[in-house]
Backbone as a printed PyTorch tensor [residue, N CA C, xyz], in Angstrom:
tensor([[[ 14.0090,  44.1200,  97.0680],
         [ 14.3440,  45.3990,  97.5810],
         [ 14.6740,  45.2430,  99.0690]],

        [[ 15.9010,  45.5330,  99.4210],
         [ 16.2810,  45.4120, 100.8280],
         [ 16.5310,  46.7940, 101.4140]],

        [[ 16.1100,  46.9280, 102.6130],
         [ 16.3280,  48.2070, 103.2720],
         [ 17.3300,  48.0010, 104.4020]],

        [[ 18.2650,  48.8970, 104.4800],
         [ 19.2820,  48.8220, 105.5320],
         [ 18.6860,  49.3570, 106.8310]],

        [[ 19.0640,  48.7530, 107.9480],
         [ 18.5350,  49.2550, 109.2250],
         [ 19.0400,  50.6730, 109.4860]],

        [[ 18.1870,  51.4650, 110.0550],
         [ 18.5460,  52.8330, 110.3710],
         [ 19.2480,  52.8750, 111.7210]],

        [[ 20.3800,  53.5300, 111.7460],
         [ 21.1330,  53.6610, 112.9960],
         [ 20.8350,  55.0350, 113.5780]],

        [[ 20.2970,  55.0020, 114.7590],
         [ 19.9480,  56.2360, 115.4490],
         [ 21.0420,  56.5210, 116.4820]],

        [[ 21.6760,  57.6900, 116.4080],
         [ 22.7230,  57.9800, 117.4010],
         [ 22.1170,  58.1460, 118.7990]],

        [[ 22.7910,  57.5880, 119.7630],
         [ 22.3290,  57.6630, 121.1450],
         [ 23.3000,  58.5460, 121.9260]],

        [[ 22.7490,  59.5460, 122.5720],
         [ 23.5920,  60.4260, 123.3740],
         [ 23.8470,  59.7710, 124.7260]],

        [[ 25.0750,  59.9020, 125.2200],
         [ 25.3510,  59.3130, 126.5400],
         [ 24.5850,  60.0560, 127.6320]],

        [[ 24.2340,  59.3240, 128.6370],
         [ 23.5150,  59.9230, 129.7690],
         [ 24.4560,  60.8560, 130.5180]],

        [[ 23.9300,  61.9400, 131.0490],
         [ 24.7980,  62.8530, 131.8040],
         [ 25.3020,  62.1680, 133.0730]],

        [[ 26.4940,  62.5170, 133.5260],
         [ 27.0120,  61.8870, 134.7470],
         [ 26.1730,  62.2820, 135.9550]],

        [[ 26.0860,  61.3780, 136.8840],
         [ 25.3330,  61.6260, 138.1030],
         [ 26.2670,  62.3140, 139.0900]],

        [[ 25.8630,  63.4710, 139.5390],
         [ 26.6710,  64.2240, 140.4890],
         [ 25.9470,  64.2190, 141.8270]],

        [[ 26.5600,  63.5720, 142.7960],
         [ 25.9630,  63.4830, 144.1290],
         [ 27.0310,  63.8100, 145.1650]],

        [[ 26.5860,  64.2310, 146.3080],
         [ 27.5100,  64.4550, 147.4130],
         [ 28.0330,  63.1090, 147.8990]],

        [[ 29.2340,  63.1230, 148.4070],
         [ 29.8320,  61.9110, 148.9370],
         [ 29.0890,  61.5160, 150.2140]],

        [[ 28.4170,  60.3710, 150.2430],
         [ 27.6380,  60.0160, 151.4320],
         [ 28.5140,  59.7920, 152.6580]],

        [[ 29.7240,  59.2880, 152.4640],
         [ 30.6060,  59.0620, 153.6030],
         [ 30.9710,  60.3890, 154.2620]],

        [[ 31.3090,  61.3540, 153.4400],
         [ 31.7260,  62.6510, 153.9540],
         [ 30.5990,  63.3240, 154.7260]],

        [[ 29.3910,  63.2800, 154.1940],
         [ 28.2850,  63.9620, 154.8580],
         [ 27.9240,  63.3000, 156.1840]],

        [[ 28.0880,  61.9910, 156.2810],
         [ 27.7660,  61.3030, 157.5340],
         [ 28.8620,  61.5140, 158.5740]],

        [[ 30.1180,  61.4900, 158.1640],
         [ 31.2410,  61.5250, 159.1080],
         [ 31.7370,  62.9330, 159.4120]],

        [[ 31.1590,  63.9400, 158.8160],
         [ 31.6720,  65.3120, 158.9450],
         [ 31.7620,  65.7840, 160.3980]],

        [[ 30.7440,  65.5330, 161.1790],
         [ 30.7000,  66.0410, 162.5560],
         [ 31.7840,  65.4120, 163.4290]],

        [[ 31.9580,  64.1100, 163.3470],
         [ 32.9750,  63.4490, 164.1590],
         [ 34.3660,  63.8910, 163.7240]],

        [[ 34.5580,  64.1550, 162.4400],
         [ 35.8490,  64.6440, 161.9640],
         [ 36.1510,  66.0210, 162.5370]],

        [[ 35.1510,  66.8760, 162.6160],
         [ 35.3440,  68.2140, 163.1950],
         [ 35.7080,  68.1240, 164.6760]],

        [[ 35.0630,  67.2260, 165.4160],
         [ 35.3730,  67.0620, 166.8370],
         [ 36.8020,  66.5760, 167.0060]],

        [[ 37.2060,  65.5760, 166.2400],
         [ 38.5680,  65.0530, 166.3450],
         [ 39.6050,  66.1120, 165.9620]],

        [[ 39.3080,  66.8810, 164.9240],
         [ 40.2550,  67.9100, 164.4780],
         [ 40.3830,  69.0230, 165.5100]],

        [[ 39.2750,  69.4240, 166.1300],
         [ 39.3250,  70.4930, 167.1190],
         [ 40.0270,  70.0560, 168.3980]],

        [[ 39.8530,  68.8100, 168.7920],
         [ 40.5230,  68.3120, 169.9960],
         [ 42.0190,  68.1440, 169.7600]],

        [[ 42.4090,  67.8640, 168.5230],
         [ 43.8100,  67.7190, 168.1220],
         [ 44.5630,  66.6820, 168.9510]],

        [[ 43.8880,  65.5930, 169.2370],
         [ 44.5000,  64.4710, 169.9430],
         [ 43.6970,  63.2250, 169.6150]],

        [[ 44.3150,  62.0590, 169.7270],
         [ 43.5430,  60.8290, 169.5030],
         [ 42.4650,  60.6870, 170.5690]],

        [[ 41.2940,  60.2270, 170.1290],
         [ 40.1720,  60.0470, 171.0530],
         [ 39.5320,  58.6880, 170.8200]],

        [[ 39.0790,  58.0790, 171.9130],
         [ 38.3490,  56.8150, 171.8120],
         [ 36.8740,  57.1170, 171.5780]],

        [[ 36.1260,  56.0910, 171.2390],
         [ 34.6860,  56.2540, 171.0520],
         [ 34.0310,  56.7700, 172.3300]],

        [[ 34.4530,  56.2490, 173.4600],
         [ 33.8970,  56.6880, 174.7480],
         [ 34.1620,  58.1820, 174.9780]],

        [[ 35.3550,  58.6460, 174.6220],
         [ 35.6740,  60.0710, 174.7720],
         [ 34.8490,  60.9300, 173.8130]],

        [[ 34.6580,  60.4350, 172.5960],
         [ 33.8400,  61.1730, 171.6310],
         [ 32.4080,  61.3140, 172.1230]],

        [[ 31.8900,  60.2420, 172.7060],
         [ 30.5290,  60.2840, 173.2290],
         [ 30.4400,  61.1720, 174.4630]],

        [[ 31.5240,  61.2860, 175.2230],
         [ 31.5370,  62.0740, 176.4430],
         [ 31.7050,  63.5670, 176.2250]],

        [[ 32.0010,  63.9990, 175.0020],
         [ 32.1810,  65.4340, 174.7650],
         [ 30.8700,  66.1870, 174.8410]],

        [[ 29.7660,  65.4930, 174.6460],
         [ 28.4600,  66.1530, 174.6510],
         [ 28.1010,  66.7590, 173.3070]],

        [[ 29.0180,  66.7390, 172.3650],
         [ 28.7450,  67.3120, 171.0440],
         [ 28.1050,  66.2970, 170.1080]],

        [[ 28.2550,  65.0220, 170.4200],
         [ 27.6670,  63.9520, 169.6120],
         [ 26.8510,  63.0450, 170.5250]],

        [[ 25.7210,  62.5780, 170.0300],
         [ 24.9610,  61.6090, 170.8140],
         [ 25.6830,  60.2600, 170.7510]],

        [[ 25.3050,  59.3700, 171.6340],
         [ 25.9520,  58.0570, 171.6980],
         [ 25.8310,  57.3250, 170.3670]],

        [[ 24.6220,  57.3110, 169.7950],
         [ 24.4000,  56.6030, 168.5320],
         [ 25.1160,  57.2960, 167.3780]],

        [[ 25.0590,  58.6290, 167.3470],
         [ 25.7040,  59.3630, 166.2570],
         [ 27.2110,  59.1650, 166.2610]],

        [[ 27.8110,  59.1910, 167.4280],
         [ 29.2630,  59.0320, 167.5130],
         [ 29.6770,  57.6610, 166.9820]],

        [[ 28.9630,  56.6260, 167.3660],
         [ 29.2960,  55.2720, 166.9210],
         [ 29.1220,  55.1330, 165.4050]],

        [[ 28.0060,  55.6290, 164.8700],
         [ 27.7530,  55.5330, 163.4340],
         [ 28.7770,  56.3400, 162.6420]],

        [[ 29.0000,  57.5790, 163.0540],
         [ 29.9150,  58.4380, 162.3140],
         [ 31.3370,  57.9100, 162.3520]],

        [[ 31.7680,  57.4010, 163.5030],
         [ 33.1160,  56.8450, 163.5980],
         [ 33.2500,  55.6030, 162.7340]],

        [[ 32.2260,  54.7820, 162.7090],
         [ 32.2410,  53.5840, 161.8760],
         [ 32.3470,  53.9450, 160.3950]],

        [[ 31.5580,  54.9090, 159.9600],
         [ 31.5970,  55.3420, 158.5610],
         [ 32.9430,  55.9710, 158.2340]],

        [[ 33.4640,  56.7870, 159.1520],
         [ 34.7560,  57.4350, 158.9280],
         [ 35.8810,  56.4050, 158.8040]],

        [[ 35.7940,  55.3330, 159.5630],
         [ 36.8120,  54.2770, 159.4690],
         [ 36.7310,  53.5700, 158.1210]],

        [[ 35.5270,  53.2220, 157.6960],
         [ 35.3480,  52.5300, 156.4110],
         [ 35.8250,  53.4000, 155.2600]],

        [[ 35.5340,  54.6990, 155.3270],
         [ 35.8970,  55.6170, 154.2470],
         [ 37.3730,  56.0010, 154.2750]],

        [[ 38.0750,  55.6760, 155.3470],
         [ 39.4820,  56.0240, 155.4370],
         [ 39.7350,  57.4440, 155.9110]],

        [[ 38.7540,  58.0450, 156.5870],
         [ 38.8990,  59.4050, 157.0910],
         [ 39.5890,  59.4430, 158.4470]],

        [[ 39.5670,  58.3190, 159.1860],
         [ 40.2600,  58.2200, 160.4710],
         [ 41.0430,  56.9180, 160.4970]],

        [[ 42.0370,  56.8780, 161.3700],
         [ 42.7980,  55.6390, 161.5750],
         [ 42.9740,  55.4480, 163.0700]],

        [[ 43.1150,  54.2010, 163.4790],
         [ 43.3290,  53.9420, 164.9010],
         [ 44.8100,  54.1210, 165.2090]],

        [[ 45.0750,  54.6400, 166.3830],
         [ 46.4440,  54.8620, 166.8470],
         [ 46.5680,  54.2400, 168.2310]],

        [[ 47.7750,  53.9350, 168.6670],
         [ 47.9240,  53.3590, 170.0140],
         [ 47.3670,  54.2980, 171.0700]],

        [[ 46.6170,  53.7340, 171.9830],
         [ 45.9930,  54.5320, 173.0460],
         [ 47.0090,  54.7990, 174.1460]],

        [[ 47.0680,  56.0400, 174.5810],
         [ 47.9930,  56.4040, 175.6440],
         [ 47.4200,  56.0550, 177.0180]],

        [[ 46.1190,  56.1920, 177.1650],
         [ 45.4920,  56.0080, 178.4750],
         [ 45.0080,  54.5730, 178.6740]],

        [[ 44.2240,  54.0870, 177.7520],
         [ 43.5950,  52.7720, 177.9010],
         [ 44.0600,  51.8540, 176.7820]],

        [[ 44.6220,  50.7320, 177.1440],
         [ 45.0830,  49.7810, 176.1380],
         [ 43.9470,  48.9050, 175.6170]],

        [[ 42.7730,  48.9510, 176.2670],
         [ 41.6750,  48.0920, 175.8540],
         [ 40.7970,  48.7330, 174.7860]],

        [[ 40.8690,  50.0320, 174.6450],
         [ 39.9850,  50.7350, 173.7180],
         [ 40.8330,  51.5060, 172.7050]],

        [[ 40.5880,  51.3070, 171.4030],
         [ 41.3940,  52.0330, 170.4130],
         [ 41.0550,  53.5190, 170.3860]],

        [[ 42.0360,  54.3150, 170.0400],
         [ 41.8320,  55.7450, 169.8530],
         [ 41.9460,  56.0480, 168.3700]],

        [[ 41.3090,  57.1100, 167.9420],
         [ 41.2490,  57.4360, 166.5260],
         [ 41.7460,  58.8430, 166.2790]],

        [[ 42.4050,  59.0160, 165.1470],
         [ 42.9250,  60.3130, 164.7210],
         [ 42.5680,  60.4650, 163.2430]],

        [[ 42.2050,  61.6740, 162.8110],
         [ 41.8790,  61.8700, 161.3900],
         [ 43.0940,  61.6630, 160.4870]],

        [[ 42.8640,  61.0970, 159.3380],
         [ 43.9040,  61.0020, 158.3140],
         [ 44.0280,  62.3830, 157.6600]],

        [[ 45.0200,  62.6020, 156.8130],
         [ 45.1120,  63.8980, 156.1240],
         [ 43.8250,  64.2480, 155.3550]],

        [[ 43.2020,  63.2600, 154.7330],
         [ 41.9400,  63.5140, 154.0370],
         [ 40.8480,  63.9150, 155.0300]],

        [[ 40.7850,  63.2490, 156.1730],
         [ 39.8120,  63.6000, 157.2000],
         [ 40.0270,  65.0050, 157.7320]],

        [[ 41.2900,  65.3980, 157.8920],
         [ 41.5900,  66.7670, 158.3500],
         [ 41.1470,  67.7920, 157.3160]],

        [[ 41.3450,  67.4890, 156.0390],
         [ 40.9220,  68.4140, 154.9760],
         [ 39.4030,  68.5730, 154.9830]],

        [[ 38.6810,  67.4920, 155.1770],
         [ 37.2150,  67.5550, 155.2350],
         [ 36.7850,  68.3810, 156.4440]],

        [[ 37.4230,  68.1780, 157.5870],
         [ 37.0720,  68.9300, 158.7940],
         [ 37.3470,  70.4190, 158.5980]],

        [[ 38.4940,  70.7630, 158.0140],
         [ 38.8100,  72.1760, 157.7830],
         [ 37.7850,  72.8150, 156.8640]],

        [[ 37.4590,  72.1090, 155.7920],
         [ 36.4790,  72.6420, 154.8360],
         [ 35.1040,  72.7740, 155.4810]],

        [[ 34.7320,  71.8130, 156.3110],
         [ 33.4290,  71.8540, 156.9860],
         [ 33.3560,  73.0160, 157.9620]],

        [[ 34.4380,  73.2190, 158.7180],
         [ 34.4490,  74.3280, 159.6780],
         [ 34.4520,  75.6660, 158.9570]],

        [[ 35.1780,  75.7680, 157.8490],
         [ 35.2010,  77.0140, 157.0800],
         [ 33.8260,  77.2980, 156.4940]],

        [[ 33.1620,  76.2680, 156.0010],
         [ 31.8150,  76.4360, 155.4580],
         [ 30.8250,  76.8500, 156.5250]],

        [[ 30.9470,  76.2540, 157.7150],
         [ 30.0480,  76.6120, 158.8120],
         [ 30.2780,  78.0590, 159.2430]],

        [[ 31.5360,  78.4850, 159.2840],
         [ 31.8430,  79.8670, 159.6590],
         [ 31.2970,  80.8420, 158.6180]],

        [[ 31.4190,  80.4910, 157.3520],
         [ 30.8970,  81.3590, 156.2930],
         [ 29.3760,  81.4520, 156.3680]],

        [[ 28.7020,  80.3370, 156.6340],
         [ 27.2420,  80.3590, 156.7610],
         [ 26.8260,  81.2220, 157.9490]],

        [[ 27.5720,  81.1200, 159.0370],
         [ 27.2680,  81.9280, 160.2220],
         [ 27.4580,  83.4160, 159.9280]],

        [[ 28.4990,  83.7720, 159.2040],
         [ 28.7300,  85.1760, 158.8420],
         [ 27.6160,  85.7150, 157.9470]],

        [[ 27.1130,  84.8870, 157.0640],
         [ 26.0260,  85.3400, 156.1790],
         [ 24.7450,  85.6070, 156.9610]],

        [[ 24.5720,  84.9110, 158.0890],
         [ 23.3660,  85.1080, 158.8990],
         [ 23.4260,  86.3620, 159.7550]],

        [[ 24.6300,  86.8670, 160.0250],
         [ 24.7620,  88.0570, 160.8570],
         [ 24.2590,  89.2880, 160.1310]],

        [[ 23.6040,  90.2020, 160.8590],
         [ 23.1390,  91.4420, 160.1900],
         [ 24.3390,  92.3280, 159.8560]],

        [[ 24.2110,  93.0540, 158.7760],
         [ 25.2670,  93.9660, 158.3580],
         [ 25.2910,  95.1830, 159.2780]],

        [[ 26.4870,  95.5930, 159.6600],
         [ 26.6330,  96.7790, 160.5150],
         [ 26.4440,  98.0150, 159.6710]],

        [[ 25.7100,  98.9690, 160.1940],
         [ 25.4330, 100.2020, 159.4250],
         [ 26.5230, 101.2210, 159.5900]]])
């Protein structure tokens, strides 16, 4: 008497949905570059006062790896590269600024 092995159907695991880590790290530097609307060097980004020295370096590095910014010829200093957001970086900055504005509006009290 032989018994056939029982085949148990296995359901596939649900897909893992996570935020893009590159986008969340580089969001702030992308917003600064988009608002300035000109190529900026790392030194200029750090000098705006909106990013700390360490944050600017980390965020710019991540943005470069992810393809959110590209280096462009520097107009002022030939020794230091300047960076400009790519079209994808601009889209992330626009969405981030729109989200921040919407969050700010939700915090405002309603006028009677």
